[in-house]
MARDOKOL-409374 format. One record per residue: residue in one letter; residue number from 1; x, z, y of N, C-alpha, C in turn. Coordinates in steps of 0.1 Angstrom, whole numbers, plus 5000, padded with zeros to 4 digits. Atoms other than C-alpha are relative to their C-alpha. Last residue first. Layout:
<rs>
<A, NUM, <X, Z, Y>, <X, Z, Y>, <X, Z, Y>>;
...
</rs>
This chain:
<rs>
<K, 279, <5011, 4999, 5003>, <3481, 8585, 6733>, <4986, 5010, 5002>>;
<D, 278, <5005, 5011, 4992>, <3512, 8576, 6754>, <4986, 4997, 4993>>;
<S, 277, <5005, 5012, 5007>, <3528, 8606, 6743>, <4991, 4989, 5010>>;
<I, 276, <5013, 5005, 4999>, <3546, 8625, 6770>, <4997, 4992, 4991>>;
<F, 275, <5007, 5014, 4998>, <3580, 8642, 6763>, <4986, 5002, 5000>>;
<G, 274, <4989, 5005, 4987>, <3601, 8673, 6764>, <4992, 4988, 4999>>;
<V, 273, <4996, 5003, 5010>, <3580, 8696, 6734>, <5013, 4987, 5007>>;
<S, 272, <4997, 4991, 5013>, <3568, 8725, 6753>, <5011, 4987, 4994>>;
<G, 271, <4994, 4991, 4994>, <3564, 8704, 6789>, <5004, 5008, 4988>>;
<A, 270, <4986, 5008, 4998>, <3548, 8679, 6767>, <5010, 5005, 5006>>;
<I, 269, <4993, 5000, 5015>, <3521, 8705, 6754>, <5017, 4993, 5003>>;
<Y, 268, <4993, 4987, 5004>, <3515, 8710, 6789>, <5005, 4998, 4991>>;
<Y, 267, <4987, 4991, 4995>, <3513, 8675, 6797>, <5003, 5011, 4999>>;
<K, 266, <4991, 5003, 5001>, <3488, 8666, 6773>, <5012, 5001, 5006>>;
<Q, 265, <4995, 4999, 5011>, <3464, 8691, 6779>, <5012, 4993, 4992>>;
<F, 264, <4986, 5001, 5001>, <3460, 8683, 6816>, <5008, 5005, 4989>>;
<A, 263, <4995, 5014, 4994>, <3423, 8680, 6816>, <5012, 4999, 5000>>;
<V, 262, <5005, 5014, 5007>, <3415, 8705, 6789>, <5009, 4987, 5006>>;
<F, 261, <4995, 5007, 5006>, <3438, 8729, 6810>, <4996, 4989, 4988>>;
<L, 260, <4987, 4998, 4997>, <3422, 8728, 6840>, <5011, 4996, 4990>>;
<I, 259, <5002, 5014, 4996>, <3386, 8728, 6829>, <5015, 4995, 5003>>;
<V, 258, <5004, 5006, 5009>, <3393, 8762, 6812>, <5001, 4986, 5000>>;
<P, 257, <4985, 5004, 5010>, <3416, 8773, 6840>, <4995, 4996, 4986>>;
<V, 256, <4986, 5004, 4991>, <3386, 8769, 6863>, <5010, 4994, 4993>>;
<S, 255, <5001, 5009, 5001>, <3356, 8781, 6842>, <5012, 4987, 5003>>;
<V, 254, <4990, 4995, 5012>, <3367, 8820, 6840>, <5003, 4977, 4996>>;
<V, 253, <4984, 5001, 5001>, <3358, 8820, 6874>, <5006, 4999, 4986>>;
<L, 252, <4992, 5010, 4991>, <3326, 8800, 6871>, <5012, 5008, 5000>>;
<V, 251, <4998, 5014, 5003>, <3315, 8817, 6839>, <5009, 4992, 5009>>;
<S, 250, <4988, 4997, 5015>, <3322, 8854, 6847>, <5004, 4985, 4999>>;
<A, 249, <4987, 5007, 4992>, <3300, 8842, 6880>, <5010, 5000, 4992>>;
<A, 248, <5000, 5015, 4996>, <3269, 8835, 6859>, <5012, 5002, 5007>>;
<C, 247, <4996, 5009, 5015>, <3278, 8865, 6835>, <5001, 4985, 5005>>;
<L, 246, <4983, 4997, 5007>, <3276, 8889, 6863>, <5005, 4985, 4992>>;
<A, 245, <4989, 4999, 4991>, <3245, 8876, 6880>, <5018, 5000, 5001>>;
<G, 244, <5004, 5015, 5004>, <3224, 8874, 6843>, <5009, 4996, 5013>>;
<W, 243, <4999, 5001, 5010>, <3234, 8912, 6840>, <5004, 4987, 5001>>;
<N, 242, <5005, 5013, 5001>, <3223, 8922, 6873>, <5008, 4990, 4991>>;
<Q, 241, <4991, 5011, 5000>, <3232, 8955, 6869>, <4991, 4991, 4999>>;
<I, 240, <5006, 5014, 5007>, <3206, 8980, 6885>, <5008, 4994, 5002>>;
<F, 239, <5008, 5000, 5010>, <3217, 9016, 6901>, <4994, 4989, 4990>>;
<Q, 238, <4994, 4984, 5002>, <3252, 9010, 6922>, <4987, 5005, 4986>>;
<G, 237, <5008, 4987, 4987>, <3246, 8978, 6921>, <5004, 5011, 4993>>;
<R, 236, <5008, 4986, 5007>, <3272, 8952, 6903>, <4994, 5009, 5010>>;
<L, 235, <5011, 5003, 5003>, <3283, 8920, 6921>, <4991, 5010, 4993>>;
<M, 234, <5010, 4996, 4984>, <3311, 8933, 6938>, <4984, 5002, 4996>>;
<P, 233, <5006, 4988, 5006>, <3326, 8933, 6901>, <4994, 5006, 5014>>;
<V, 232, <5008, 4999, 5014>, <3326, 8894, 6904>, <4993, 5018, 4996>>;
<V, 231, <5015, 5001, 4996>, <3338, 8893, 6943>, <4991, 5001, 4984>>;
<Q, 230, <5005, 4990, 4988>, <3370, 8901, 6938>, <4988, 5003, 5000>>;
<T, 229, <4998, 4987, 5010>, <3381, 8877, 6907>, <4994, 5012, 5010>>;
<A, 228, <5011, 4999, 5010>, <3366, 8853, 6933>, <4999, 5009, 4994>>;
<M, 227, <4999, 5005, 5007>, <3393, 8860, 6963>, <4983, 5001, 4990>>;
<L, 226, <5004, 4995, 5015>, <3377, 8876, 6991>, <5003, 4991, 4989>>;
<K, 225, <4985, 5007, 5004>, <3388, 8855, 7029>, <5005, 5007, 4980>>;
<R, 224, <5005, 5011, 4999>, <3349, 8863, 7042>, <5015, 4993, 4992>>;
<V, 223, <5008, 5005, 5011>, <3348, 8898, 7032>, <5001, 4985, 4998>>;
<D, 222, <5012, 5008, 4992>, <3380, 8906, 7054>, <4992, 4992, 4987>>;
<F, 221, <5010, 4989, 4999>, <3401, 8927, 7032>, <4988, 4995, 5008>>;
<L, 220, <5010, 5006, 4988>, <3433, 8910, 7019>, <4988, 5010, 5006>>;
<C, 219, <4997, 5006, 4990>, <3466, 8922, 7006>, <4989, 4993, 5009>>;
<V, 218, <4992, 4998, 4991>, <3464, 8945, 6982>, <4997, 4998, 5015>>;
<L, 217, <5001, 4987, 4999>, <3433, 8935, 6962>, <5005, 5011, 5012>>;
<P, 216, <5013, 5000, 4991>, <3442, 8902, 6966>, <4998, 5012, 5003>>;
<W, 215, <4992, 5000, 4991>, <3480, 8915, 6950>, <4985, 4996, 5012>>;
<F, 214, <4992, 4985, 4998>, <3462, 8931, 6921>, <5004, 4999, 5013>>;
<F, 213, <5008, 4992, 4993>, <3436, 8904, 6913>, <5004, 5009, 5009>>;
<S, 212, <4993, 4990, 4991>, <3451, 8873, 6901>, <4993, 5012, 5006>>;
<D, 211, <5006, 4993, 5008>, <3432, 8850, 6875>, <5002, 5018, 5010>>;
<W, 210, <5015, 4999, 5002>, <3436, 8823, 6898>, <4999, 5013, 4998>>;
<S, 209, <5003, 5002, 4985>, <3474, 8825, 6907>, <4985, 5009, 4999>>;
<W, 208, <4992, 4984, 4993>, <3485, 8837, 6872>, <4995, 4998, 5013>>;
<V, 207, <5012, 4996, 5011>, <3461, 8798, 6862>, <5002, 5018, 5003>>;
<F, 206, <5012, 4999, 4993>, <3480, 8783, 6889>, <4990, 5009, 4996>>;
<Q, 205, <5000, 4990, 4988>, <3513, 8796, 6876>, <4988, 5001, 5006>>;
<L, 204, <5002, 4990, 5002>, <3503, 8778, 6843>, <5004, 5013, 5013>>;
<I, 203, <5021, 4997, 5011>, <3491, 8747, 6852>, <5004, 5016, 5000>>;
<G, 202, <5013, 4999, 4987>, <3525, 8740, 6879>, <4988, 5008, 4997>>;
<V, 201, <5000, 4990, 4994>, <3547, 8754, 6852>, <4990, 5005, 5011>>;
<S, 200, <5003, 4988, 5008>, <3533, 8728, 6829>, <5004, 5014, 5010>>;
<L, 199, <5013, 5002, 4996>, <3540, 8701, 6860>, <4990, 5014, 4989>>;
<L, 198, <5004, 4999, 4987>, <3572, 8712, 6861>, <4987, 4998, 5000>>;
<S, 197, <4996, 4985, 4995>, <3580, 8709, 6826>, <4998, 5008, 5015>>;
<P, 196, <5009, 4995, 5009>, <3564, 8673, 6821>, <5001, 5015, 5001>>;
<Y, 195, <5014, 5004, 4998>, <3581, 8660, 6851>, <4994, 5009, 4993>>;
<S, 194, <5007, 4982, 5000>, <3616, 8675, 6850>, <4983, 4997, 4994>>;
<Q, 193, <4998, 4995, 5018>, <3628, 8639, 6837>, <4993, 5014, 5000>>;
<P, 192, <5008, 5013, 5009>, <3615, 8624, 6872>, <5001, 5005, 4986>>;
<M, 191, <5012, 4996, 5000>, <3627, 8658, 6891>, <4992, 4990, 4992>>;
<V, 190, <5001, 4979, 5006>, <3667, 8659, 6882>, <4981, 4994, 4995>>;
<V, 189, <4992, 4998, 5013>, <3674, 8620, 6892>, <4991, 5013, 4989>>;
<R, 188, <4998, 5011, 5009>, <3653, 8610, 6920>, <5005, 5002, 4986>>;
<A, 187, <5011, 5006, 5000>, <3647, 8642, 6938>, <4995, 4987, 4991>>;
<Y, 186, <5013, 4990, 5008>, <3676, 8663, 6925>, <4987, 4994, 5003>>;
<I, 185, <4996, 4996, 5013>, <3701, 8638, 6928>, <4986, 5008, 4994>>;
<W, 184, <5003, 5011, 5008>, <3686, 8626, 6961>, <5002, 5002, 4991>>;
<Y, 183, <5018, 5006, 4997>, <3690, 8661, 6974>, <4995, 4985, 4996>>;
<D, 182, <5000, 4989, 5016>, <3730, 8665, 6954>, <4979, 5000, 5005>>;
<S, 181, <4997, 4988, 5003>, <3736, 8633, 6973>, <4995, 5007, 4995>>;
<A, 180, <5017, 4998, 4994>, <3739, 8596, 6964>, <5003, 5017, 5002>>;
<G, 179, <5000, 4995, 4986>, <3772, 8582, 6970>, <4988, 5005, 5000>>;
<D, 178, <5011, 5012, 4992>, <3772, 8558, 6940>, <4997, 5006, 5016>>;
<I, 177, <4983, 5011, 5001>, <3803, 8581, 6919>, <4990, 4988, 5012>>;
<K, 176, <4988, 4996, 4996>, <3774, 8611, 6923>, <5010, 4986, 5010>>;
<A, 175, <5000, 4999, 4985>, <3750, 8588, 6908>, <5004, 5006, 5014>>;
<A, 174, <5000, 5011, 4999>, <3766, 8584, 6878>, <4997, 4997, 5016>>;
<E, 173, <4986, 5001, 4993>, <3775, 8621, 6879>, <4999, 4983, 5004>>;
<E, 172, <4995, 4997, 4987>, <3738, 8622, 6879>, <5012, 4998, 5001>>;
<I, 171, <5006, 5007, 4988>, <3732, 8602, 6850>, <5001, 5001, 5013>>;
<N, 170, <4993, 5009, 4991>, <3760, 8614, 6831>, <4993, 4988, 5008>>;
<L, 169, <4992, 5002, 4987>, <3750, 8646, 6833>, <5005, 4989, 5002>>;
<D, 168, <4989, 5005, 5001>, <3720, 8644, 6804>, <5004, 5001, 5014>>;
<Q, 167, <4995, 5016, 4988>, <3693, 8669, 6812>, <5015, 4996, 4994>>;
<G, 166, <5003, 5009, 5009>, <3692, 8700, 6789>, <5001, 4985, 5001>>;
<K, 165, <4988, 4997, 5010>, <3705, 8724, 6813>, <5002, 4989, 4989>>;
<I, 164, <4992, 5008, 4996>, <3675, 8711, 6835>, <5015, 5001, 4996>>;
<V, 163, <5000, 5018, 5002>, <3652, 8725, 6810>, <5011, 4989, 5008>>;
<N, 162, <4999, 5002, 5010>, <3669, 8758, 6809>, <4995, 4984, 4997>>;
<L, 161, <4986, 4997, 5005>, <3670, 8766, 6842>, <5005, 4996, 4988>>;
<M, 160, <4993, 5014, 4998>, <3640, 8754, 6845>, <5011, 5000, 4999>>;
<F, 159, <5001, 5011, 5004>, <3626, 8782, 6831>, <5005, 4989, 4997>>;
<F, 158, <4995, 5002, 5016>, <3644, 8806, 6842>, <4998, 4989, 4992>>;
<I, 157, <4991, 5004, 4995>, <3636, 8795, 6880>, <5005, 5006, 4986>>;
<I, 156, <5004, 5013, 5001>, <3601, 8799, 6867>, <5017, 4994, 5004>>;
<W, 155, <5004, 5006, 5009>, <3605, 8835, 6856>, <5001, 4985, 5001>>;
<P, 154, <4991, 4994, 5014>, <3622, 8850, 6881>, <4994, 4989, 4992>>;
<L, 153, <4982, 5007, 4997>, <3603, 8828, 6913>, <5011, 5005, 4987>>;
<A, 152, <4999, 5012, 5007>, <3566, 8838, 6903>, <5015, 4995, 4995>>;
<T, 151, <4999, 4994, 5017>, <3566, 8871, 6916>, <5002, 4992, 4993>>;
<V, 150, <4986, 4994, 4998>, <3580, 8858, 6953>, <4998, 5001, 4984>>;
<T, 149, <4985, 5004, 4999>, <3556, 8829, 6951>, <5011, 5009, 4993>>;
<N, 148, <4998, 5012, 5013>, <3524, 8849, 6940>, <5013, 4993, 5005>>;
<M, 147, <4997, 4991, 5011>, <3535, 8874, 6969>, <4997, 4993, 4988>>;
<L, 146, <4987, 4996, 5000>, <3536, 8849, 6996>, <5003, 5009, 4988>>;
<I, 145, <4989, 5004, 4999>, <3509, 8832, 6989>, <5012, 5004, 4995>>;
<V, 144, <5002, 5000, 5008>, <3485, 8865, 6990>, <5014, 4987, 4995>>;
<S, 143, <4994, 4990, 5009>, <3503, 8870, 7021>, <4997, 5001, 4985>>;
<A, 142, <4982, 5006, 5001>, <3498, 8832, 7038>, <5006, 5014, 4987>>;
<F, 141, <4998, 5006, 5011>, <3461, 8841, 7030>, <5015, 4999, 4995>>;
<R, 140, <4996, 5017, 5000>, <3458, 8864, 7057>, <5004, 4994, 4984>>;
<D, 139, <5014, 5004, 4995>, <3443, 8901, 7057>, <5003, 4986, 5001>>;
<L, 138, <5010, 4993, 5006>, <3482, 8916, 7063>, <4986, 4991, 5003>>;
<L, 137, <5004, 5010, 5012>, <3507, 8888, 7071>, <4986, 5008, 4997>>;
<G, 136, <5011, 5006, 4998>, <3517, 8904, 7104>, <4994, 4993, 4990>>;
<L, 135, <5000, 5015, 4994>, <3549, 8907, 7098>, <4991, 4993, 5005>>;
<S, 134, <4991, 5003, 4986>, <3553, 8946, 7099>, <5000, 4988, 5003>>;
<N, 133, <5007, 4994, 4986>, <3519, 8946, 7079>, <5010, 5000, 5009>>;
<L, 132, <5011, 5011, 4995>, <3533, 8924, 7051>, <5000, 5003, 5011>>;
<L, 131, <4993, 5013, 4995>, <3566, 8945, 7048>, <4991, 4995, 5004>>;
<K, 130, <4992, 4996, 4990>, <3547, 8979, 7044>, <5004, 4988, 5010>>;
<F, 129, <5016, 5000, 4991>, <3524, 8962, 7020>, <5007, 5004, 5011>>;
<A, 128, <5004, 5010, 4993>, <3554, 8951, 7003>, <4991, 5005, 5009>>;
<P, 127, <4990, 5009, 4988>, <3570, 8981, 7002>, <4999, 4989, 5004>>;
<I, 126, <5002, 4991, 4987>, <3540, 8999, 6987>, <5011, 4995, 5012>>;
<A, 125, <5009, 5000, 4995>, <3531, 8975, 6959>, <5001, 5006, 5016>>;
<I, 124, <4993, 5012, 4983>, <3568, 8970, 6949>, <4983, 5001, 5006>>;
<M, 123, <4984, 4997, 4997>, <3564, 8990, 6915>, <5003, 5000, 5014>>;
<Q, 122, <5004, 4985, 4997>, <3526, 8984, 6910>, <5015, 5003, 5007>>;
<G, 121, <5005, 5006, 4983>, <3536, 8942, 6910>, <5000, 5015, 4999>>;
<P, 120, <5016, 5004, 4998>, <3554, 8951, 6872>, <4996, 5000, 5016>>;
<I, 119, <5001, 4993, 4986>, <3596, 8947, 6871>, <4985, 4997, 5003>>;
<A, 118, <5006, 4992, 5007>, <3603, 8928, 6837>, <4997, 5012, 5009>>;
<M, 117, <5011, 5010, 5009>, <3609, 8893, 6855>, <4991, 5014, 4988>>;
<L, 116, <5007, 4999, 4989>, <3633, 8911, 6881>, <4985, 4998, 4992>>;
<S, 115, <5001, 4986, 4999>, <3658, 8918, 6847>, <4986, 5002, 5011>>;
<L, 114, <5009, 4997, 5010>, <3657, 8883, 6841>, <4999, 5012, 5001>>;
<L, 113, <5010, 5008, 5003>, <3665, 8872, 6876>, <4995, 5000, 4988>>;
<V, 112, <5011, 4986, 4996>, <3690, 8903, 6877>, <4985, 4993, 5003>>;
<A, 111, <5008, 4988, 5005>, <3708, 8886, 6847>, <4990, 5008, 5008>>;
<I, 110, <5010, 5002, 5013>, <3709, 8852, 6862>, <4994, 5012, 4995>>;
<T, 109, <5014, 5002, 4989>, <3724, 8868, 6895>, <4991, 4996, 4988>>;
<P, 108, <5013, 4987, 4997>, <3747, 8883, 6872>, <4990, 4999, 5008>>;
<G, 107, <5005, 4993, 5009>, <3760, 8852, 6855>, <4992, 5015, 5005>>;
<K, 106, <5012, 5008, 5006>, <3763, 8832, 6885>, <4994, 5010, 4992>>;
<L, 105, <5007, 4989, 5004>, <3785, 8858, 6904>, <4988, 4993, 4995>>;
<P, 104, <4991, 4989, 5003>, <3801, 8829, 6928>, <4991, 5013, 4995>>;
<I, 103, <5007, 4986, 4990>, <3782, 8800, 6927>, <5004, 5012, 4995>>;
<W, 102, <4992, 4988, 5001>, <3796, 8766, 6910>, <4997, 5010, 5013>>;
<H, 101, <4991, 5000, 4989>, <3768, 8739, 6907>, <5006, 5014, 4997>>;
<R, 100, <4993, 5007, 5000>, <3746, 8723, 6882>, <5013, 5001, 5008>>;
<A, 99, <4996, 5006, 5012>, <3727, 8746, 6864>, <5012, 4991, 5006>>;
<L, 98, <4999, 4994, 5011>, <3718, 8773, 6891>, <5010, 4991, 4992>>;
<A, 97, <4987, 4992, 4997>, <3717, 8748, 6919>, <5006, 5009, 4992>>;
<Y, 96, <4989, 5008, 5000>, <3694, 8731, 6899>, <5012, 5004, 5006>>;
<A, 95, <4996, 5000, 5013>, <3675, 8764, 6887>, <5006, 4985, 5000>>;
<A, 94, <4992, 4986, 5004>, <3671, 8775, 6926>, <5008, 4990, 4985>>;
<M, 93, <4993, 5002, 4989>, <3654, 8738, 6936>, <5014, 5009, 4995>>;
<S, 92, <4993, 5014, 5007>, <3632, 8738, 6904>, <5010, 4999, 5006>>;
<G, 91, <4995, 4995, 5013>, <3622, 8777, 6918>, <5007, 4989, 4991>>;
<F, 90, <4985, 4990, 4998>, <3619, 8765, 6950>, <5003, 5003, 4992>>;
<L, 89, <4993, 5007, 4997>, <3593, 8738, 6938>, <5015, 5007, 5004>>;
<A, 88, <4995, 5011, 5009>, <3574, 8753, 6914>, <5011, 4993, 5007>>;
<P, 87, <4988, 4993, 5008>, <3571, 8785, 6936>, <5005, 4988, 4991>>;
<F, 86, <4993, 4994, 4994>, <3553, 8767, 6962>, <5017, 5007, 4988>>;
<A, 85, <4993, 5011, 4991>, <3529, 8745, 6944>, <5015, 5005, 5005>>;
<A, 84, <4996, 5007, 5014>, <3518, 8772, 6921>, <5008, 4991, 5007>>;
<G, 83, <4993, 4990, 5009>, <3508, 8798, 6951>, <5003, 4997, 4983>>;
<L, 82, <4989, 5003, 4991>, <3495, 8765, 6974>, <5014, 5013, 4992>>;
<I, 81, <4995, 5015, 5004>, <3471, 8756, 6944>, <5016, 5001, 5011>>;
<S, 80, <4995, 5002, 5014>, <3464, 8793, 6938>, <5007, 4984, 5002>>;
<S, 79, <4992, 4991, 5005>, <3453, 8800, 6975>, <5012, 5000, 4986>>;
<F, 78, <4989, 5004, 4994>, <3432, 8770, 6976>, <5010, 5007, 5002>>;
<F, 77, <4995, 5016, 4997>, <3416, 8774, 6952>, <5009, 4996, 5008>>;
<S, 76, <4996, 4996, 5012>, <3407, 8814, 6951>, <5006, 4985, 5001>>;
<N, 75, <4992, 4996, 4998>, <3393, 8804, 6987>, <5012, 5001, 4987>>;
<W, 74, <4995, 5004, 4995>, <3368, 8784, 6974>, <5016, 5002, 5005>>;
<L, 73, <4985, 5004, 5004>, <3362, 8802, 6949>, <5006, 4988, 5008>>;
<A, 72, <4991, 4996, 5008>, <3352, 8827, 6972>, <5009, 4993, 4992>>;
<R, 71, <4986, 4994, 4995>, <3336, 8810, 6994>, <5008, 5004, 4994>>;
<L, 70, <4997, 5017, 4998>, <3310, 8793, 6965>, <5014, 5005, 5011>>;
<M, 69, <4985, 5004, 5012>, <3311, 8830, 6951>, <5004, 4988, 5011>>;
<P, 68, <5003, 5013, 5009>, <3288, 8840, 6984>, <5010, 4998, 4989>>;
<I, 67, <4986, 5000, 5001>, <3293, 8880, 6997>, <5001, 4987, 4990>>;
<S, 66, <4996, 4993, 4988>, <3257, 8892, 7009>, <5015, 4995, 5001>>;
<T, 65, <4993, 4988, 5000>, <3245, 8869, 6974>, <5007, 5006, 5018>>;
<G, 64, <5015, 4990, 4999>, <3221, 8839, 6976>, <5012, 5012, 5000>>;
<G, 63, <5003, 4997, 4989>, <3247, 8813, 6976>, <4992, 5009, 5006>>;
<L, 62, <4990, 5010, 4987>, <3271, 8806, 6951>, <4991, 5001, 5009>>;
<V, 61, <4987, 4996, 4999>, <3258, 8841, 6928>, <5011, 4988, 5012>>;
<F, 60, <5000, 4983, 4996>, <3222, 8836, 6930>, <5013, 5000, 5006>>;
<A, 59, <5005, 4998, 4986>, <3222, 8797, 6925>, <5003, 5009, 5008>>;
<Y, 58, <4986, 5007, 4990>, <3245, 8802, 6895>, <4995, 4995, 5015>>;
<N, 57, <4989, 4993, 4997>, <3217, 8827, 6884>, <5015, 4996, 5007>>;
<E, 56, <5003, 4991, 4988>, <3187, 8805, 6889>, <5011, 5011, 5004>>;
<L, 55, <4987, 4999, 4991>, <3202, 8778, 6867>, <5001, 5010, 5010>>;
<S, 54, <5000, 5001, 4985>, <3175, 8785, 6841>, <5014, 4996, 5007>>;
<L, 53, <4988, 5002, 4991>, <3174, 8782, 6803>, <4999, 4995, 5018>>;
<H, 52, <4999, 5005, 4985>, <3145, 8795, 6786>, <5010, 5000, 5008>>;
<L, 51, <4989, 5005, 4991>, <3144, 8804, 6750>, <4996, 4989, 5014>>;
<E, 50, <5003, 5005, 4985>, <3123, 8824, 6731>, <5012, 4998, 5003>>;
<E, 49, <5015, 5002, 5008>, <3128, 8828, 6687>, <4994, 4997, 5018>>;
<T, 48, <5005, 5011, 4991>, <3164, 8821, 6698>, <4982, 4996, 4998>>;
<R, 47, <5016, 5001, 5003>, <3181, 8852, 6690>, <4999, 4987, 5008>>;
<W, 46, <5003, 5008, 5012>, <3219, 8846, 6694>, <4984, 4999, 4995>>;
<W, 45, <5004, 5011, 4991>, <3219, 8866, 6730>, <5001, 4984, 4987>>;
<G, 44, <4996, 5011, 5005>, <3206, 8895, 6710>, <5003, 4992, 5010>>;
<N, 43, <5002, 4999, 5014>, <3184, 8922, 6718>, <5014, 4988, 4990>>;
<V, 42, <4998, 4987, 5002>, <3187, 8921, 6752>, <5003, 5005, 4982>>;
<I, 41, <4992, 5001, 5006>, <3190, 8882, 6753>, <5004, 5016, 4994>>;
<E, 40, <5003, 5009, 5011>, <3155, 8872, 6759>, <5012, 5006, 4990>>;
<G, 39, <5005, 4997, 5006>, <3151, 8899, 6786>, <5001, 4993, 4986>>;
<Y, 38, <4995, 4990, 5006>, <3179, 8895, 6805>, <4990, 5000, 4989>>;
<P, 37, <5006, 4984, 4994>, <3164, 8860, 6813>, <5001, 5011, 4992>>;
<R, 36, <5012, 4994, 5002>, <3186, 8829, 6802>, <4998, 5017, 5006>>;
<L, 35, <5017, 5012, 4999>, <3210, 8808, 6816>, <4991, 5006, 4993>>;
<S, 34, <5003, 5009, 4990>, <3241, 8834, 6825>, <4989, 4990, 5001>>;
<G, 33, <5006, 4989, 4992>, <3234, 8855, 6794>, <4999, 4997, 5013>>;
<M, 32, <5013, 5002, 5004>, <3243, 8821, 6772>, <4992, 5010, 5010>>;
<V, 31, <5009, 5011, 4994>, <3270, 8814, 6788>, <4989, 5001, 4998>>;
<I, 30, <5005, 4996, 4980>, <3284, 8851, 6789>, <4992, 4991, 5004>>;
<G, 29, <5014, 4985, 4997>, <3276, 8851, 6749>, <4998, 4998, 5016>>;
<V, 28, <5016, 5007, 5002>, <3292, 8814, 6744>, <4992, 5009, 5004>>;
<F, 27, <5002, 5011, 4990>, <3326, 8829, 6757>, <4989, 4999, 5001>>;
<P, 26, <5007, 4988, 4990>, <3322, 8860, 6736>, <4997, 4991, 5012>>;
<L, 25, <5013, 4992, 5000>, <3319, 8836, 6707>, <5003, 5008, 5015>>;
<I, 24, <5013, 5007, 4994>, <3351, 8812, 6715>, <4986, 5007, 5003>>;
<W, 23, <4993, 5003, 4985>, <3382, 8836, 6708>, <4985, 4994, 5011>>;
<A, 22, <5000, 4985, 4992>, <3366, 8848, 6674>, <5000, 4992, 5015>>;
<L, 21, <5011, 4996, 5001>, <3358, 8810, 6663>, <4998, 5012, 5009>>;
<A, 20, <5008, 5008, 4987>, <3389, 8799, 6672>, <4989, 5004, 5005>>;
<I, 19, <4995, 4995, 4989>, <3404, 8826, 6652>, <4997, 4995, 5011>>;
<A, 18, <5001, 4991, 5002>, <3380, 8813, 6622>, <5007, 5012, 5014>>;
<A, 17, <5017, 4996, 4996>, <3386, 8783, 6626>, <4996, 5008, 5003>>;
<A, 16, <4999, 5003, 4988>, <3427, 8787, 6624>, <4985, 4999, 5008>>;
<A, 15, <4996, 4988, 4996>, <3422, 8808, 6591>, <5001, 4997, 5017>>;
<L, 14, <5014, 4991, 4999>, <3396, 8780, 6579>, <5006, 5006, 5011>>;
<V, 13, <5009, 5008, 4993>, <3426, 8750, 6584>, <4989, 5013, 5004>>;
<R, 12, <4996, 4999, 4983>, <3454, 8772, 6573>, <4990, 4995, 5008>>;
<A, 11, <4996, 4985, 4993>, <3437, 8778, 6540>, <5006, 5003, 5015>>;
<A, 10, <5014, 4997, 4997>, <3428, 8743, 6537>, <4997, 5011, 5006>>;
<A, 9, <5002, 5006, 4989>, <3464, 8737, 6539>, <4988, 5000, 5005>>;
<L, 8, <4990, 4989, 4988>, <3474, 8762, 6515>, <4997, 4991, 5013>>;
<A, 7, <5009, 4985, 4999>, <3446, 8749, 6491>, <5006, 5009, 5012>>;
<P, 6, <5018, 5002, 4992>, <3457, 8709, 6493>, <4993, 5016, 5006>>;
<R, 5, <5011, 4996, 5009>, <3494, 8722, 6487>, <4989, 4996, 5009>>;
<E, 4, <5005, 4989, 5000>, <3518, 8710, 6514>, <4992, 4997, 4991>>;
<R, 3, <5017, 4998, 4991>, <3541, 8681, 6506>, <4993, 5012, 5003>>;
<T, 2, <5013, 4999, 5006>, <3577, 8687, 6502>, <4984, 4998, 5004>>;
<M, 1, <5012, 4993, 4995>, <3603, 8670, 6519>, <4991, 5008, 4991>>;
</rs>
């Protein structure tokens, strides 16, 4: 195996740093817009001739508006936790059944799952709305959680199907010889081996549920139940824009997925490579 040339390695590092800088600069600009008065950033947030930092915009959006952001953040967190836990659980169980049991028309079933991944939510919005209305679930958190679960199941089943197929079958066969049931094997053998991948699925689905705007817009109407992504555009005025409040609300919404990824980065990467490092 030949070593990479120093010049090429340096070029790769510089390219990666440039891409990272291009991604992070807009976020830094929003943070500065949330902390500084509008007059200081109107000619560029990078100008520091005058620098007055304050948390007034955050205090305003969290509790000083007609629709407090604090309640919306809790609504998003609650629905995203359940919107990630349910599809991860049900999807992994379905994947185990498809991977280890004989099921009639298994091939066409998997093909249908793959095709469902290509259907956008807008195509099923009207029938989903009518169904949720007939079930009495509209304007309830259960409707958003249900739609996040249903729309996530195809990709989670397909993802976990490949993970479970790659596991050693001898351990499961040994457990069956000892009289273990399928549920016991799933809970005590399959899931511990799938832990990194399952955690990666949960993190990704949590972020997608947190960032979801379409299904909360379709299902929720009560201002006390609105999600954080719905409240941000409501902070815009008809004639006057409070850019500091908009920036503060945007930072609050974006910070949760960023903090989540930083906290669980080791496990997220482990889901891709198949192990968890002790470092």
